[in-house]
N, C-alpha and C positions, 0 to 999 in steps of 0.2 A: 590784542591789547592786554596789558597786565591786569589781573583781576582787581587789585586795589585801585588802580587808576580808573578802570571802568566803573567800579562802584562809586568812586568819588565824583566822576563826571555825571553819572546818572543821578546821584544825590544832588549835585549842584543844579541840575536842570529841573528835577522833579521832587526834590525833598520837601518842598512846601506843601505838597499834596498828601504827605503822610500826616498821621495824627501827631500831636505834640509829644506824646509818650514815645511813639515810634521814632520820632526825630531825635529825642534825647538819647535813647538807647543806641540807635544806629550811629549817631555822632560819637558817642563814647567809645564804641568798639572800632568803627572804621576810621574816623578822623583822629580821635584821641589815642587810639591804639591800646585801649584797655583790654585785658584778657577777658574771656567770658566770665571767669570766676570773679574778677574785680568788678565788672559791670553788674553781675548778679548781686554782689554784696552792696554796691552803691544804690541799686534800685530796689533792693529787698525782694528779689525774685530768684528762682533757681537758675543755675548755670544752663540747664536745658531750656528754660524759658527764654533766656537771652539768645541762645542759639536759634530757637524757633522763630523769635522775633526778627533776627537778622535775616534768616532765610525767607521769611514772609515779606520783609521789606524789599529784599533783592528781587523777589518774584513780582511784587507790585511795581517797582521801579522799572524792571525789564519790560513789564507789560505796557507801561506808559511809552517806553521807547519804541516798542514794536508797533504801536499805533501812531505815534507822533513823529518819530524819527528826528527829533531835535538834535541829539548828540551826533548822529550820523551826518546830518547837514552841517553842523558846526565844524566837525572834523574835516569834512570835504572842503568847506569854504576856507578853512585855515590852510589846508594844503595848497589850494589854488592861489591864495594870496601870497603864500611863501614862494610859489613859482614866479608870480608876478614880480616880487621883490628881487629874486635872483636874476631874472631877465633884465630888469631895469638896471640893476647894478652892473651887469655884464656890458650893457650898452651905454653906461655912464649917464643914465637918465635919473639923476638924483631926485628930482621932484616926484617922479613915479615911485621911486624907492621909499621916499619919505612918507608918501600917502599910504603905501602898502604897509609900512612899518606902523603907522598910526592905526590902521584897520586891524592889524595883528594884535596890537596892544589892547584894543577894544574887545577882541575875541577872547 
């Protein structure tokens, strides 16, 4: 999985478990695509401080995932529902396809 996509998924699932400050800095760099220098200026810390915070947050988020496996389960479920949708469409089972589509939207 691409690094940014992985970081975003991890943050979506576990970001609320970070401190408010960690959330703000992480979002500015990962979601808002600020450079380390821009984030450092915005938060009044060094570029190295931002870098360290991002690394620490990635470690924390990865730790949650290694214990809880929520992202892994989500991706697996999404893949399986996509297969259901494809099979339903191939056999012209529109109701099954509609339900699978609704579940995918929720995921």
